[in-house]
PLY file of the C-alpha trace (Angstrom):
ply
format ascii 1.0
element vertex 303
property float x
property float y
property float z
element edge 302
property int vertex1
property int vertex2
end_header
-7.04 -30.39 -7.74
-4.72 -32.19 -4.93
-1.59 -30.45 -6.90
-2.79 -27.22 -6.03
-4.50 -27.96 -2.46
-1.08 -28.93 -1.59
1.02 -26.28 -3.39
-1.57 -23.89 -0.56
-0.71 -25.59 2.22
2.91 -25.59 1.20
2.60 -21.62 0.70
0.83 -21.00 3.91
2.90 -23.23 5.82
6.07 -21.08 4.82
3.90 -17.99 6.12
2.77 -19.31 9.09
4.90 -17.75 11.60
3.42 -14.41 10.49
0.09 -14.86 10.86
-0.94 -14.44 14.66
-3.33 -12.27 16.49
-1.69 -9.38 16.08
-1.73 -10.03 11.50
-4.72 -11.50 9.83
-3.99 -9.64 6.56
-1.05 -11.39 4.69
-0.42 -12.48 1.26
-0.38 -16.26 1.54
0.23 -17.54 -1.89
2.62 -15.97 -4.01
2.60 -16.60 -7.91
5.57 -18.43 -9.05
7.41 -18.26 -5.87
4.91 -20.77 -5.11
5.08 -22.59 -8.24
2.30 -21.21 -10.24
2.80 -18.37 -13.20
0.28 -14.80 -12.48
-2.17 -16.30 -9.38
-2.04 -14.92 -6.05
-3.69 -15.65 -3.15
-4.18 -12.95 0.09
-5.88 -13.26 3.47
-8.31 -10.36 5.26
-9.47 -11.80 8.96
-9.79 -15.39 6.99
-11.59 -13.71 3.74
-10.02 -14.62 1.12
-9.31 -12.88 -2.15
-7.66 -14.98 -5.33
-6.09 -12.31 -7.94
-5.49 -13.84 -11.41
-3.47 -11.95 -14.49
-5.68 -14.07 -16.63
-9.84 -13.68 -17.28
-10.24 -16.95 -16.15
-9.56 -18.89 -13.05
-8.58 -22.42 -13.93
-11.46 -25.46 -13.20
-8.84 -26.94 -9.96
-8.08 -23.74 -8.91
-11.97 -22.73 -8.37
-12.78 -26.09 -6.95
-10.02 -25.97 -4.57
-11.47 -22.67 -3.51
-14.89 -23.73 -3.25
-14.18 -26.72 -0.86
-11.63 -24.54 1.44
-14.47 -23.56 3.93
-13.69 -19.82 3.48
-15.30 -16.99 2.09
-13.46 -16.85 -1.42
-13.50 -13.72 -3.79
-11.93 -13.66 -7.32
-10.28 -10.60 -8.29
-8.67 -10.07 -12.22
-5.35 -8.53 -12.41
-6.11 -5.63 -15.24
-5.41 -1.89 -14.49
-8.55 -1.75 -16.90
-11.06 -2.99 -15.04
-12.38 -1.37 -11.52
-15.16 -3.62 -10.41
-15.43 -5.34 -7.25
-13.95 -9.02 -6.93
-16.56 -11.82 -7.50
-18.03 -13.84 -5.20
-17.27 -17.01 -5.72
-17.27 -19.32 -2.85
-18.52 -19.53 1.08
-20.52 -16.82 3.17
-21.02 -13.47 0.60
-19.22 -10.32 2.65
-21.51 -7.58 1.92
-20.26 -5.64 4.58
-17.08 -4.16 5.32
-14.82 -5.56 8.31
-11.99 -4.99 9.89
-8.22 -6.87 9.37
-5.03 -6.53 11.45
-1.39 -6.18 10.33
1.21 -5.86 12.83
-1.49 -5.28 15.49
-3.20 -2.06 13.51
-6.55 -2.23 12.18
-7.93 -1.30 9.17
-11.43 -1.48 7.65
-11.31 -4.06 4.51
-14.34 -3.87 1.87
-14.75 -6.35 -1.24
-17.20 -3.68 -2.48
-15.08 -0.82 -3.04
-13.65 -1.54 -6.52
-10.29 -2.94 -7.83
-8.74 -2.34 -4.25
-9.70 -3.75 -0.81
-8.27 -1.01 1.14
-5.01 -1.91 2.10
-1.88 -2.27 -0.07
-0.21 -5.68 2.05
2.94 -5.49 0.02
3.83 -2.18 1.94
3.28 -4.39 5.04
8.01 -3.70 6.10
7.34 0.08 5.20
4.19 0.97 7.12
6.45 -0.32 10.35
9.00 1.87 9.79
7.30 4.58 9.62
6.04 3.45 12.97
9.64 2.69 14.06
11.00 5.96 12.89
8.35 8.42 14.38
8.43 6.62 17.58
12.19 6.85 17.85
12.12 10.39 17.94
12.15 13.29 20.97
10.63 15.66 19.47
7.13 16.17 18.17
6.58 14.57 14.26
4.55 15.66 11.95
4.17 13.08 8.53
2.46 13.98 5.14
1.37 10.83 3.41
0.48 11.50 -0.31
-0.96 9.73 -2.78
-3.06 8.41 0.50
-5.71 6.40 -0.79
-7.29 4.79 2.75
-4.27 6.60 5.11
-3.03 3.24 6.47
0.66 5.07 6.43
-1.53 7.84 8.31
-2.33 5.63 10.79
0.38 4.05 11.56
2.46 7.41 12.02
-0.03 8.97 14.13
-0.26 5.31 15.84
3.51 6.78 16.89
2.67 10.18 18.04
2.85 12.08 14.78
0.01 14.75 13.36
-0.27 13.52 10.27
-1.49 14.98 6.74
-3.26 13.05 4.33
-3.37 14.33 0.79
-5.92 12.53 -1.89
-7.66 12.77 -4.68
-10.20 10.73 -4.08
-13.03 12.10 -0.70
-14.63 8.61 -0.52
-10.86 7.51 0.37
-9.90 10.52 2.50
-13.28 9.82 4.70
-12.14 5.66 4.46
-8.84 7.31 6.38
-10.95 8.59 8.99
-12.18 5.96 9.85
-9.15 3.58 10.17
-7.90 5.70 12.51
-11.30 5.82 14.55
-10.94 1.70 14.35
-7.26 2.23 15.73
-9.27 5.01 18.58
-7.19 8.08 16.70
-9.26 11.17 16.89
-8.73 12.32 13.11
-10.03 15.72 14.26
-6.51 15.94 15.56
-4.91 15.53 12.24
-4.97 17.28 8.87
-6.97 15.67 5.73
-6.66 17.64 1.71
-8.17 17.09 -1.21
-6.75 17.54 -4.41
-3.54 17.03 -6.57
-0.24 15.97 -4.75
1.88 18.09 -7.44
-1.11 21.20 -6.45
-0.79 20.55 -2.73
3.64 20.33 -2.51
3.84 23.76 -4.63
1.57 24.96 -2.29
3.39 24.08 0.47
7.12 24.80 -0.52
5.33 28.80 -1.60
4.14 28.30 2.41
7.30 27.19 3.71
5.73 24.26 5.20
8.07 21.30 6.26
7.76 17.70 7.50
9.71 15.44 9.51
8.26 12.95 6.98
6.83 12.69 3.55
5.39 9.13 1.78
5.36 9.34 -2.13
3.90 6.00 -2.90
1.63 7.40 -6.07
-0.07 5.15 -9.36
2.01 4.57 -11.62
-0.69 6.06 -13.82
-2.93 9.16 -12.94
-5.06 11.99 -14.20
-5.56 15.00 -12.23
-9.56 16.57 -12.06
-8.03 19.12 -14.97
-6.89 16.79 -17.10
-2.88 16.45 -15.98
-1.57 12.83 -16.94
1.01 11.67 -14.48
3.40 9.26 -15.00
5.85 7.53 -13.31
8.33 6.96 -15.49
8.11 10.15 -17.04
7.48 12.39 -13.84
8.67 10.81 -10.38
11.65 13.14 -10.62
9.87 16.09 -10.32
7.59 14.35 -7.39
10.76 13.83 -5.55
12.13 17.38 -6.36
9.21 18.87 -5.22
8.79 16.79 -1.65
12.21 17.07 -1.10
11.77 20.75 -0.21
9.46 20.00 2.42
11.70 17.94 4.67
12.96 19.55 7.67
16.94 19.26 8.01
17.49 15.38 9.32
14.33 13.91 7.87
12.83 11.40 5.25
11.11 10.34 2.52
9.73 7.00 1.31
9.83 6.72 -2.24
8.18 4.12 -3.75
6.34 2.64 -6.83
4.66 -0.72 -7.97
5.88 0.42 -11.86
7.50 -2.57 -13.97
8.40 -0.46 -16.66
11.02 0.73 -14.05
13.86 -1.58 -13.19
15.35 -1.18 -9.52
18.54 0.61 -11.01
16.01 2.98 -13.51
14.12 3.46 -10.48
16.93 4.81 -8.21
18.37 7.26 -10.87
15.27 8.77 -11.33
15.10 9.84 -7.65
18.65 10.66 -7.65
17.59 12.59 -10.87
14.26 14.77 -8.48
17.24 15.42 -5.67
18.74 18.73 -5.61
20.22 18.54 -1.94
22.49 16.00 -0.36
20.88 12.74 1.02
21.45 9.12 1.56
19.41 6.89 -0.09
18.74 3.28 1.21
16.53 0.63 -1.01
14.38 -1.12 0.99
12.93 -5.27 0.33
9.91 -6.39 -0.27
8.19 -8.38 2.52
9.33 -11.64 3.47
5.93 -13.49 1.61
6.48 -12.39 -1.94
8.82 -14.75 -3.33
7.82 -14.43 -6.56
8.22 -11.08 -8.49
10.34 -8.49 -7.16
7.97 -5.33 -8.31
7.89 -2.98 -5.19
10.79 -0.43 -5.34
11.28 1.42 -2.18
13.58 3.89 -1.49
14.45 5.52 2.02
15.90 9.36 1.38
17.50 10.62 4.64
18.34 14.17 4.65
0 1
1 2
2 3
3 4
4 5
5 6
6 7
7 8
8 9
9 10
10 11
11 12
12 13
13 14
14 15
15 16
16 17
17 18
18 19
19 20
20 21
21 22
22 23
23 24
24 25
25 26
26 27
27 28
28 29
29 30
30 31
31 32
32 33
33 34
34 35
35 36
36 37
37 38
38 39
39 40
40 41
41 42
42 43
43 44
44 45
45 46
46 47
47 48
48 49
49 50
50 51
51 52
52 53
53 54
54 55
55 56
56 57
57 58
58 59
59 60
60 61
61 62
62 63
63 64
64 65
65 66
66 67
67 68
68 69
69 70
70 71
71 72
72 73
73 74
74 75
75 76
76 77
77 78
78 79
79 80
80 81
81 82
82 83
83 84
84 85
85 86
86 87
87 88
88 89
89 90
90 91
91 92
92 93
93 94
94 95
95 96
96 97
97 98
98 99
99 100
100 101
101 102
102 103
103 104
104 105
105 106
106 107
107 108
108 109
109 110
110 111
111 112
112 113
113 114
114 115
115 116
116 117
117 118
118 119
119 120
120 121
121 122
122 123
123 124
124 125
125 126
126 127
127 128
128 129
129 130
130 131
131 132
132 133
133 134
134 135
135 136
136 137
137 138
138 139
139 140
140 141
141 142
142 143
143 144
144 145
145 146
146 147
147 148
148 149
149 150
150 151
151 152
152 153
153 154
154 155
155 156
156 157
157 158
158 159
159 160
160 161
161 162
162 163
163 164
164 165
165 166
166 167
167 168
168 169
169 170
170 171
171 172
172 173
173 174
174 175
175 176
176 177
177 178
178 179
179 180
180 181
181 182
182 183
183 184
184 185
185 186
186 187
187 188
188 189
189 190
190 191
191 192
192 193
193 194
194 195
195 196
196 197
197 198
198 199
199 200
200 201
201 202
202 203
203 204
204 205
205 206
206 207
207 208
208 209
209 210
210 211
211 212
212 213
213 214
214 215
215 216
216 217
217 218
218 219
219 220
220 221
221 222
222 223
223 224
224 225
225 226
226 227
227 228
228 229
229 230
230 231
231 232
232 233
233 234
234 235
235 236
236 237
237 238
238 239
239 240
240 241
241 242
242 243
243 244
244 245
245 246
246 247
247 248
248 249
249 250
250 251
251 252
252 253
253 254
254 255
255 256
256 257
257 258
258 259
259 260
260 261
261 262
262 263
263 264
264 265
265 266
266 267
267 268
268 269
269 270
270 271
271 272
272 273
273 274
274 275
275 276
276 277
277 278
278 279
279 280
280 281
281 282
282 283
283 284
284 285
285 286
286 287
287 288
288 289
289 290
290 291
291 292
292 293
293 294
294 295
295 296
296 297
297 298
298 299
299 300
300 301
301 302
């Protein structure tokens, strides 16, 4: 157990400069990058979630976590598992609570299925969305597709954009509205669309509706309410093609995926394939606390 304790202490020490009064949600331990394959530790306002690829948590890790004094939950990283993370030590967190990232508040829940309300690996991309909107003279419009709980929408709205938040799930759209309220943003001043992203993008193209910025961060696999399947490696170019028709001249798209079947080079080719107009493409790096697998692929497309 002392080996686990020492490794975690070292990992947290490397990230300590990222934790302050504005940020208390962060990856603290990143698997192989911190010396232990397939074990990950994240903090959400001093509550911990440990994630493993295996369906068991080693004795040493469990003992360390039980002695940490933290409220700790365990999540299995299995795409077929959709259950809540399991409470393994400390005080149980039965209700939703607020965690902060870069000064932005997000509602977190350990009882809403596989994900807790925010994907921490998008931290730098969220900051850049805020900066892109903030540095414009004219009023900005931002479309957030596959929006989940609307974190990108909140960041854009905080910088003055009028946002459109799009997701298949009404509970997630409601969660996005709550995240806006947590940051003193009136959700009634923004748009929320329930449904399939492809359907809505085709509708926007037909209407001639365009946005200054669009976020595309789909799940690697999904099925819409009519049973149509989407796979990143097969259909992302079609997504890019539709979205690029909905961006104003001088606008941008953030294209992102965590699909491990695609290399960074393969993903870049797929994005280029979907573009039918000149654009500048810029790859973005993962946040510095992700020292292990470089799985997240993010490309900023500037028109």
